C-alpha positions in Angstrom: 161.8 14.9 -157.6 161.7 11.5 -156.1 162.1 8.2 -157.9 161.7 4.6 -156.8 165.2 3.6 -157.9 168.3 5.5 -159.2 171.3 4.3 -161.1 174.0 6.8 -160.4 177.2 7.8 -162.2 177.4 5.0 -164.8 180.6 5.1 -166.8 178.5 4.4 -169.9 174.8 4.2 -170.4 174.1 2.4 -173.7 170.7 3.7 -174.5 170.4 1.9 -177.9 167.9 4.7 -178.5 165.8 3.8 -181.5 165.3 7.5 -182.5 162.3 6.4 -184.5 159.7 3.5 -184.6 161.8 1.5 -187.0 164.5 -1.0 -186.3 168.1 0.1 -186.8 169.7 -0.5 -190.2 172.8 0.3 -192.1 175.0 3.0 -190.6 172.4 3.5 -187.8 173.5 0.1 -186.4 176.7 1.8 -185.4 175.0 4.2 -183.1 174.6 3.1 -179.5 173.4 6.4 -178.1 176.1 6.3 -175.3 175.8 8.7 -172.4 178.9 9.2 -170.2 178.9 9.5 -166.4 175.1 9.6 -166.3 172.1 8.4 -164.3 168.8 6.6 -164.8 165.7 7.3 -162.8 162.9 4.7 -162.4 159.4 5.1 -161.0 156.5 2.7 -161.1 158.4 0.2 -163.2 159.2 2.8 -166.0 162.2 4.9 -166.9 161.4 8.5 -166.1 164.7 10.2 -166.8 168.0 9.5 -168.4 171.2 11.6 -168.3 172.0 14.4 -165.9 169.5 15.4 -163.3 168.8 15.8 -159.6 166.4 13.1 -158.7 166.3 11.4 -155.2 165.4 7.9 -154.3 165.4 5.6 -151.3 167.2 2.9 -153.3 170.3 3.9 -155.2 172.7 1.7 -157.3 176.2 3.2 -157.5 177.4 2.4 -161.1 180.8 4.1 -160.8 183.2 2.4 -163.2 180.3 0.3 -164.5 178.1 0.3 -167.6 174.3 0.1 -168.1 172.5 -1.6 -171.0 168.9 -2.5 -171.9 168.1 -6.0 -170.9 168.9 -8.5 -173.7 165.9 -9.7 -175.8 166.5 -13.4 -176.8 164.0 -13.5 -179.7 164.5 -17.1 -180.8 164.7 -20.1 -178.4 163.4 -23.7 -177.9 163.7 -23.6 -174.1 161.1 -26.2 -173.2 162.6 -29.6 -173.6 163.7 -32.7 -171.7 166.8 -34.8 -171.9 170.4 -34.1 -173.0 172.1 -34.4 -176.5 175.6 -33.7 -175.2 176.6 -37.0 -176.9 175.7 -35.4 -180.3 178.1 -32.5 -179.8 181.0 -34.9 -179.2 180.0 -36.7 -182.4 179.9 -33.5 -184.3 183.4 -32.5 -183.2 184.5 -35.9 -184.6 182.9 -35.2 -187.9 179.2 -36.3 -187.7 176.8 -34.0 -189.6 173.7 -32.4 -188.3 171.7 -33.9 -191.2 173.0 -37.3 -190.4 172.1 -37.0 -186.7 168.6 -35.7 -187.8 167.9 -39.1 -189.5 168.9 -41.3 -186.5 167.9 -39.0 -183.6 168.3 -35.3 -183.4 165.1 -33.4 -182.9 163.2 -36.7 -182.7 165.3 -37.9 -179.8 164.3 -34.7 -177.9 160.7 -35.3 -178.8 160.9 -38.8 -177.3 162.3 -37.4 -174.1 160.0 -34.5 -173.9 156.9 -36.6 -174.4 157.9 -38.7 -171.4 158.3 -35.6 -169.2 155.5 -34.3 -167.1 154.3 -30.7 -167.2 155.7 -30.1 -163.7 159.1 -31.6 -164.7 159.2 -29.3 -167.7 158.2 -26.3 -165.7 160.9 -27.0 -163.1 163.6 -27.3 -165.8 162.2 -24.2 -167.6 162.4 -22.0 -164.5 166.1 -23.1 -164.0 166.9 -22.2 -167.5 165.3 -18.8 -167.2 167.2 -18.1 -164.0 170.4 -18.7 -165.9 169.3 -16.4 -168.7 168.4 -13.7 -166.2 171.8 -13.9 -164.5 173.4 -13.4 -167.9 171.4 -10.3 -168.7 168.4 -11.5 -170.6 165.1 -9.9 -169.5 162.8 -10.9 -172.4 162.7 -14.2 -174.2 160.7 -15.9 -176.9 160.0 -19.7 -176.4 158.8 -22.1 -179.0 157.1 -25.4 -178.8 158.2 -28.0 -181.2 159.4 -31.0 -179.2 155.9 -32.5 -178.8 154.8 -33.1 -182.4 151.4 -34.3 -181.5 148.4 -32.5 -180.2 148.7 -33.6 -176.6 152.4 -32.8 -176.2 152.4 -29.6 -178.2 149.7 -28.2 -176.0 151.5 -29.5 -172.9 154.6 -27.5 -173.9 152.6 -24.3 -174.6 150.9 -24.8 -171.2 154.4 -25.1 -169.6 155.3 -21.8 -171.3 152.1 -20.3 -169.8 153.2 -21.6 -166.3 156.6 -20.1 -166.8 155.0 -16.7 -167.7 153.1 -16.8 -164.4 156.0 -17.9 -162.2 159.1 -16.0 -163.5 159.9 -12.2 -163.7 161.1 -12.5 -167.3 158.9 -11.4 -170.1 158.1 -14.5 -172.2 156.6 -14.5 -175.7 155.2 -17.9 -176.7 155.4 -19.4 -180.2 153.7 -22.5 -181.7 156.3 -24.6 -183.7 154.3 -27.8 -184.3 155.9 -27.8 -187.8 159.5 -28.5 -186.4 159.9 -31.8 -188.2 157.7 -34.7 -189.2 157.3 -37.2 -186.3 158.0 -40.9 -186.8 154.4 -41.9 -186.6 153.7 -39.7 -189.7 156.9 -40.4 -191.7 154.8 -42.0 -194.4 151.9 -39.4 -194.2 153.4 -35.9 -194.3 150.0 -34.5 -195.6 148.3 -36.0 -192.5 150.8 -34.3 -190.2 150.4 -31.0 -191.9 146.6 -31.3 -191.5 147.1 -32.2 -187.8 149.2 -29.0 -187.2 146.6 -26.9 -188.9 143.9 -28.5 -186.7 145.8 -27.6 -183.5 146.1 -23.9 -184.3 142.5 -22.9 -183.6 142.7 -24.6 -180.2 145.9 -22.8 -179.4 144.2 -19.5 -180.3 141.1 -20.2 -178.2 143.3 -20.8 -175.1 145.6 -17.9 -176.0 148.6 -20.2 -175.8 150.7 -18.5 -178.5 151.3 -15.2 -180.1 153.3 -16.5 -183.1 153.3 -19.5 -185.4 156.7 -20.7 -186.7 157.6 -23.4 -189.4 161.0 -25.1 -190.1 161.0 -24.5 -193.9 163.9 -26.8 -194.7 164.8 -30.1 -196.3 165.0 -31.5 -192.7 161.5 -29.9 -191.9 158.8 -28.8 -194.3 158.6 -27.9 -198.0 157.7 -24.4 -199.2 154.1 -25.5 -200.0 153.7 -27.3 -196.6 155.1 -24.3 -194.8 152.8 -21.9 -196.7 149.7 -24.0 -195.9 150.5 -24.0 -192.1 151.4 -20.3 -191.9 148.4 -19.2 -193.9 146.2 -21.2 -191.5 147.9 -19.5 -188.5 147.5 -16.1 -190.1 143.8 -16.8 -190.6 143.5 -17.4 -186.9 145.2 -14.1 -186.0 148.7 -15.4 -185.1 151.8 -13.4 -186.2 154.3 -15.4 -188.2 157.9 -16.4 -187.9 159.9 -18.9 -190.1 163.1 -20.9 -189.9 164.6 -20.1 -193.3 167.6 -21.1 -195.3 169.4 -23.0 -192.5 170.7 -26.1 -194.1 170.0 -25.2 -197.7 168.1 -22.8 -199.9 164.4 -23.7 -199.5 162.7 -20.3 -200.4 161.7 -19.8 -196.7 162.9 -16.1 -196.8 160.7 -15.4 -199.9 157.8 -17.1 -198.2 158.3 -14.9 -195.1 158.2 -11.9 -197.5 155.1 -13.1 -199.2 153.2 -13.7 -196.0 154.6 -10.6 -194.2 156.1 -12.6 -191.3 157.6 -10.6 -188.5 161.0 -12.3 -188.8 162.9 -14.9 -190.8 165.6 -16.7 -188.8 168.9 -18.4 -189.5 169.4 -17.2 -193.2 172.8 -19.1 -193.7 171.8 -19.7 -197.4 169.8 -16.5 -198.0 170.5 -14.9 -201.3 170.7 -11.2 -202.2 167.2 -11.5 -203.8 165.9 -13.1 -200.6 167.3 -10.1 -198.6 165.7 -7.6 -201.0 162.3 -9.2 -200.5 162.7 -9.2 -196.8 163.6 -5.5 -196.8 160.6 -4.6 -198.9 158.3 -6.5 -196.6 159.8 -5.0 -193.5 161.0 -8.3 -192.0 163.6 -8.7 -189.3 166.5 -11.1 -190.2 167.3 -13.0 -187.0 170.9 -14.3 -187.0 171.9 -17.3 -184.9 175.8 -17.5 -184.9 175.8 -19.8 -182.0 174.2 -22.5 -184.2 177.1 -22.2 -186.8 179.6 -22.5 -184.0 177.9 -25.4 -182.2 177.3 -27.4 -185.3 181.1 -27.2 -186.2 180.2 -27.5 -189.9 181.3 -25.6 -192.9 178.6 -24.5 -195.4 179.1 -26.6 -198.6 181.0 -24.7 -201.2 182.4 -22.4 -198.7 185.3 -24.1 -197.0 186.8 -20.7 -196.0 184.0 -20.0 -193.6 185.9 -17.2 -192.0 185.8 -15.3 -195.3 182.3 -16.3 -196.4 180.1 -15.5 -193.4 181.5 -12.0 -192.7 180.9 -11.1 -196.4 177.4 -12.5 -196.3 176.4 -10.8 -193.1 178.0 -7.5 -194.2 176.1 -7.7 -197.5 172.9 -8.1 -195.5 173.6 -5.0 -193.4 174.8 -2.9 -196.4 171.6 -3.8 -198.2 169.6 -2.4 -195.4 168.2 -5.5 -193.7 167.4 -5.0 -190.0 169.2 -7.8 -188.2 168.8 -9.2 -184.8 170.7 -11.8 -182.8 169.4 -14.6 -180.6 170.6 -17.8 -178.9 168.4 -20.4 -180.5 168.8 -22.2 -177.2 168.0 -25.8 -177.8 169.6 -29.2 -176.8 170.9 -30.1 -180.3 172.2 -27.2 -182.4 173.0 -24.4 -179.8 173.0 -25.4 -176.2 173.6 -22.0 -174.5 171.3 -19.7 -172.5 173.8 -16.8 -172.8 173.2 -13.9 -175.1 176.7 -12.7 -174.3 178.1 -15.9 -175.7 176.2 -15.4 -178.9 177.4 -11.8 -179.1 181.0 -13.0 -178.8 180.4 -15.5 -181.5 178.8 -12.9 -183.8 182.0 -10.8 -183.4 184.2 -13.8 -184.3 182.2 -15.5 -187.1 180.4 -12.5 -188.6 182.9 -9.8 -187.9 180.1 -7.5 -186.8 181.1 -4.4 -184.8 180.4 -4.1 -181.1 177.7 -1.5 -181.8 176.0 -3.6 -184.4 176.0 -6.6 -182.1 174.6 -4.7 -179.1 171.9 -3.0 -181.3 171.0 -6.4 -182.7 170.7 -8.0 -179.2 168.5 -5.2 -177.8 166.4 -2.8 -179.9 166.3 -4.8 -183.1 165.6 -8.1 -181.2 162.7 -6.2 -179.5 161.4 -5.4 -183.0 161.6 -9.1 -183.9 158.9 -9.6 -181.2 157.0 -6.5 -182.0 157.9 -5.1 -178.5 160.2 -2.2 -179.3 157.6 0.3 -178.1 158.2 -1.1 -174.6 161.6 -2.7 -174.4 165.0 -2.8 -176.1 166.4 0.6 -175.3 166.8 3.0 -172.4 164.3 5.7 -173.1 161.9 7.8 -171.0 158.5 6.0 -170.8 159.8 2.5 -171.5 159.8 -0.4 -169.1 162.8 -0.3 -166.8 164.4 -3.6 -168.0 168.1 -2.7 -167.4 171.4 -4.5 -166.6 174.4 -3.1 -164.8 177.7 -4.7 -165.9 181.0 -4.7 -163.9 183.2 -3.3 -166.6 184.1 0.2 -167.7 183.1 0.3 -171.4 180.9 -1.7 -173.6 183.6 -3.4 -175.8 184.7 -5.3 -172.7 181.4 -7.3 -172.8 182.4 -8.9 -176.1 186.2 -8.8 -175.8 186.2 -10.5 -172.3 184.9 -13.7 -173.7 183.5 -16.6 -171.6 183.0 -14.5 -168.5 179.7 -13.2 -167.1 180.1 -9.6 -166.1 176.5 -9.0 -164.9 176.4 -7.1 -161.6 172.7 -6.3 -161.3 169.5 -7.0 -163.3 166.5 -4.7 -163.0 163.2 -6.1 -164.4 160.1 -3.8 -164.5 161.9 -1.4 -162.2 162.8 -4.0 -159.5 166.1 -5.5 -158.7 165.7 -9.2 -159.5 169.3 -10.3 -159.4 172.4 -8.9 -157.6 175.8 -10.5 -157.9 
């Protein structure tokens, strides 16, 4: 039997095998489906065999003393933006709060810079960011709009994402986040801005510029009622739903996600046990963003001992049975990293998640958070050959060896797209 590409003699193949059509929860998050000293055969962009076999191929990757994982699925990013807010991070380390910065700049500063940037400038920067992600093992990414906050610039950002889809090997899932925050010109007319967002949605659908609609349901963003109005309008137009929920306080976003059957609710710092129960009943993925907690350098009010609080909270979610995913939330203000590995390291440190939980949350469960688990997120026969070879002998080293990129080779749709 002849394949197009063979990966030979991997010390570990982390299949993250889903074993069913459901995301991994509870004790199943501990199962990585590891195969030792094994091979992967690829033909026509798909995985055709995994394990021990006698395939042949013209192109062979020797993975001796290396490991193979599914490509990471970064299911929550704000990748299209202009300008830097590095000055904010220095201010945060000196004690400035995220809420305080939001009032004087924050998202609105990035909106100002992004509105000034041309489509070509944003595409150029976006391609550069995607290259960084790819070199760090990410093969699928979700990208939100949200730094335009008017019709012209929100559509511009979504068209940038469409250009990125056409000009980069990574799989890109576009999301409309017109409801990121209220722009300056509407600060005294919130109802008018909500109506504007709702009017943009049909235009987005006609041009097929987005698969999802997201809302920042938060005291820094939109109320429960405003979020509900926008998401219901999006659902009526056939868009799937996501929601930023319980990030800076408890604003019932997770319960709204459950009510409207969103695909995921993201952040969840302030989610309660009742919120989690509703999400489980509605089969919603909880997307955790530990890089945000790290980058904001803030303690959650009432929980000064963050190292004790967050592990208990995340452990409670997992033990309740919530399917959790991890993502970077790559953006210029609250988490400026393109590296899923960095986020995985942070999840181990802040959340005390196990290596297996972290890897499953970054691959198969993250694929479920984009409704793509039938195609990506695990190494299984028939799935797309989105694979990464790492120059280390066992999977724990990916997280233990922090701050170092261990990627050796990235394979996307069966083709080598990066080699160290």
